[in-house]
C-alpha positions in Angstrom: 0.0 0.0 0.0 1.3 3.5 -0.9 1.9 5.7 2.1 0.7 9.3 2.2 4.3 10.5 2.1 4.9 8.5 -1.1 1.7 9.8 -2.7 2.6 13.4 -2.0 6.2 13.1 -3.2 6.8 15.6 -6.0 7.2 14.0 -9.4 10.2 15.8 -11.1 10.3 15.7 -14.8 12.9 16.3 -17.5 12.8 19.9 -18.7 15.3 21.3 -21.2 15.6 25.0 -21.9 15.9 28.5 -20.4 13.3 30.7 -18.9 13.9 34.4 -18.3 12.7 35.4 -14.9 12.0 39.0 -14.0 13.4 38.7 -10.5 11.6 40.7 -7.9 13.1 42.8 -5.1 14.2 41.1 -1.9 14.9 37.6 -3.1 18.2 35.8 -3.7 18.9 34.1 -7.0 18.8 30.7 -5.5 15.4 31.3 -3.8 14.1 32.4 -7.2 15.5 29.4 -8.9 14.0 26.9 -6.5 10.6 28.6 -6.7 10.6 28.4 -10.5 12.0 24.9 -10.5 8.9 23.8 -8.4 6.6 25.5 -10.8 8.1 23.5 -13.7 8.7 20.3 -11.7 12.1 20.4 -13.3 14.5 17.6 -12.3 17.7 19.6 -13.0 18.1 23.3 -12.7 20.7 26.1 -12.3 21.0 29.8 -12.5 23.6 31.9 -14.4 25.1 34.0 -11.6 23.8 35.7 -8.5 21.7 38.8 -8.6 21.6 40.6 -5.2 18.3 40.7 -3.3 18.3 44.5 -3.8 18.4 44.0 -7.6 15.5 43.2 -9.9 15.4 42.2 -13.6 16.7 39.5 -16.0 17.7 36.2 -14.4 18.1 33.4 -16.8 17.2 30.0 -15.2 18.5 26.9 -16.9 16.9 23.5 -16.9 18.2 20.1 -18.1 20.6 20.3 -21.1 20.6 24.1 -20.8 22.5 23.9 -17.5 25.5 23.1 -19.6 25.7 26.7 -20.7 25.0 28.2 -17.3 28.7 28.3 -16.5 29.4 30.2 -19.7 26.9 32.8 -18.8 28.8 33.5 -15.6 31.5 34.9 -17.7 29.2 37.0 -19.9 28.9 40.8 -19.8 25.9 42.2 -18.0 23.9 45.3 -18.4 22.2 47.3 -15.6 20.2 50.4 -14.9 21.3 51.8 -11.6 20.3 54.7 -9.4 22.8 56.4 -7.1 21.5 58.4 -4.1 24.0 61.2 -3.6 25.2 62.7 -0.4 25.2 59.6 1.9 27.5 56.6 1.9 26.3 53.4 3.6 28.1 50.5 5.2 26.9 48.1 2.5 27.1 50.4 -0.5 23.3 50.2 -1.0 20.2 51.4 0.6 20.0 48.4 3.0 23.0 49.6 5.1 23.4 52.2 7.8 24.7 55.6 6.7 28.3 56.0 7.7 29.2 59.3 6.0 27.5 62.3 4.7 28.8 65.0 2.3 27.2 67.9 0.6 26.2 67.4 -3.1 27.7 70.0 -5.4 25.6 71.6 -8.2 25.8 69.3 -11.1 24.8 69.5 -14.8 24.2 66.6 -17.2 27.3 67.4 -19.4 29.6 67.4 -16.4 28.2 64.1 -15.1 28.3 62.5 -18.5 32.0 63.4 -18.8 32.7 61.9 -15.4 30.9 58.7 -16.4 32.9 58.5 -19.6 36.1 58.5 -17.5 35.1 55.0 -16.2 35.1 53.4 -19.6 37.6 50.7 -20.4 39.7 48.4 -18.3 40.4 49.1 -14.7 40.5 47.4 -11.3 38.0 47.4 -8.5 38.2 46.4 -4.9 35.3 44.1 -4.0 33.0 45.4 -1.2 33.1 43.7 2.2 29.4 43.1 1.9 29.8 40.5 -0.9 29.5 36.7 -1.2 33.3 36.4 -1.9 34.9 34.1 0.6 38.0 34.4 2.9 39.1 31.2 4.6 35.7 29.6 3.9 33.7 32.5 5.3 31.7 34.9 3.2 32.9 38.4 3.4 29.4 39.7 4.3 29.5 37.4 7.4 32.8 38.9 8.5 31.5 42.4 7.8 28.4 41.8 10.0 30.9 41.0 12.8 32.7 44.3 12.3 35.6 42.6 10.7 37.2 44.0 7.6 39.9 42.1 5.7 42.1 43.1 2.8 40.6 42.4 -0.6 42.8 42.2 -3.7 41.7 44.4 -6.6 40.0 42.6 -9.5 40.3 43.4 -13.2 37.0 44.7 -14.6 35.9 46.5 -17.8 33.2 49.1 -18.3 32.0 48.6 -21.9 29.4 51.3 -22.1 28.0 53.8 -19.6 25.3 56.5 -20.2 23.5 59.0 -18.0 19.8 58.4 -18.0 18.6 61.1 -15.6 20.0 63.6 -13.1 18.3 65.2 -10.1 19.5 67.3 -7.2 20.4 64.3 -5.0 20.3 61.3 -7.4 21.4 60.1 -10.8 20.5 57.2 -12.9 22.8 55.5 -15.4 22.9 52.6 -17.8 26.0 50.4 -17.8 27.3 47.4 -19.6 30.2 45.8 -17.7 32.3 42.7 -17.5 31.8 39.8 -15.0 32.9 40.6 -11.5 31.9 44.2 -11.6 30.2 45.4 -8.5 27.8 48.2 -9.5 27.5 49.2 -5.9 31.2 50.0 -5.8 30.9 51.7 -9.2 28.2 53.9 -7.9 30.3 54.9 -4.9 33.2 55.7 -7.2 31.1 57.8 -9.5 29.8 59.8 -6.5 33.4 60.3 -5.2 34.4 61.5 -8.7 31.6 64.1 -8.6 32.9 65.5 -5.3 30.5 63.8 -2.9 29.5 60.4 -1.7 26.6 58.1 -2.4 25.1 54.7 -2.4 23.0 52.5 -4.7 19.3 53.0 -4.2 18.0 50.8 -7.1 19.5 48.3 -9.5 17.8 46.5 -12.4 19.6 44.0 -14.7 18.4 44.4 -18.3 20.7 42.0 -20.2 23.1 39.1 -20.0 25.5 38.4 -22.7 24.1 41.0 -25.1 21.3 38.8 -26.4 18.4 39.0 -24.0 17.3 42.6 -23.7 14.6 42.3 -26.4 13.2 39.0 -25.1 10.3 38.8 -22.6 11.1 38.1 -18.9 8.3 36.6 -16.9 7.2 37.3 -13.3 6.5 34.6 -10.8 2.8 35.5 -11.1 2.8 34.9 -14.8 4.5 31.5 -14.4 2.4 30.4 -11.5 -0.8 31.2 -13.5 0.4 28.5 -16.0 1.4 25.9 -13.3 -1.5 23.5 -14.3 -0.7 23.9 -18.0 2.8 22.3 -18.5 2.7 22.6 -22.3 2.1 26.3 -22.0 4.9 26.6 -19.5 7.3 24.7 -21.7 6.4 27.0 -24.6 8.0 29.9 -22.7 11.4 28.0 -22.6 14.2 29.3 -24.8 16.7 27.0 -26.5 20.2 27.0 -24.9 21.9 28.8 -27.7 19.5 31.8 -27.3 21.6 33.2 -24.4 24.8 32.8 -26.4 23.8 35.0 -29.3 26.8 37.2 -28.9 29.1 34.3 -29.9 29.8 33.8 -33.6 28.5 30.6 -35.1 30.1 27.7 -37.1 28.3 25.0 -39.0 30.0 21.6 -39.3 29.9 19.0 -42.0 28.2 15.6 -41.3 31.5 13.9 -40.9 32.9 16.7 -38.6 29.7 16.6 -36.6 30.1 12.9 -35.7 33.7 13.5 -34.7 32.8 16.6 -32.7 30.1 14.8 -30.7 32.7 12.3 -29.6 34.6 15.2 -28.0 37.3 15.4 -30.6 39.1 18.4 -32.0 37.8 18.8 -35.6 38.9 20.7 -38.7 36.3 23.4 -39.5 38.2 25.8 -41.7 37.4 28.4 -39.1 38.9 31.9 -39.4 37.5 32.8 -36.0 39.4 33.1 -32.7 37.9 32.3 -29.3 34.6 30.8 -28.3 32.0 29.9 -30.9 28.5 28.3 -31.1 28.6 25.1 -33.1 25.8 23.7 -35.2 25.2 20.5 -37.3 24.4 20.7 -40.9 20.7 20.2 -40.1 20.8 23.3 -37.8 20.9 21.4 -34.5 22.8 23.2 -31.7 25.8 21.0 -30.8 27.4 23.1 -28.1 30.3 25.6 -27.6 33.8 25.3 -28.8 37.1 27.1 -28.8 38.1 28.1 -32.3 41.7 28.5 -33.4 42.1 30.8 -36.4 45.7 29.7 -37.1 44.8 26.1 -37.6 41.1 26.3 -38.6 40.3 23.8 -35.9 37.7 23.9 -33.1 37.9 22.2 -29.7 34.7 21.2 -27.8 34.1 23.0 -24.6 30.5 22.2 -23.9 28.6 19.4 -25.7 24.8 19.5 -25.8 24.7 15.9 -26.9 27.0 12.9 -27.4 27.0 9.9 -29.6 26.7 6.4 -28.1 
């Protein structure tokens, strides 16, 4: 006889694809992932990099085969809209922390601020904030910070690809930024305020793109997904194929013979003139995975296979 516990056990299913969640305020990325995973009853799931509880916006959630590209998305460039409240610096660099310093805000005009923002373009280094998930001796830095402990953090290489002023008020400014992985927009906001002759903290943050391919695609709220919870085909229709989030990578199509060799994990001759990571497709258009292309040899080396031959 089946026990009540057995009858109530969730029946996970195989789901393949990516859903773009419009993450709400106040939730961690993992909490968001687990909630959507339960909506889909997905057996295997992963997200593509943490989005702070303060932040809202695009969070790609990967299921099944699509989890193979999740790691690649960690390295992708990100785009945000950020609001900096000027005149007050907080312990956390955002609105959740206590104010630790106040400075007057000078009179600013849009041209002046735009020039300051342009000064942040390009490669530089950034010291990660203490209130971050980075670890020291197995402990998260934010846990140490809550104990009043501050440790030295080595600077990290970052790159600001594009930055634009969206609005300017007497005590706040909003900007749009595309940046490399590892960039803390909270710290960037503090640095911008300092360059303007004052101090500041991040009061709002919204991610609008990951990898340069998602800004024009719809992102769904929890409410929209939960409304379809009893209609699995409709839910599955919202899933994107794994290569959608890799649209910024150039594509290579292999011959039938090269496809078979590639799916065995072998380096193949593709007559490629590209250098770096590429999307790889079979002659019939099927997505095979991601490879490293060598322009000097014309060969490609598999990095992530979406399928293998028996």
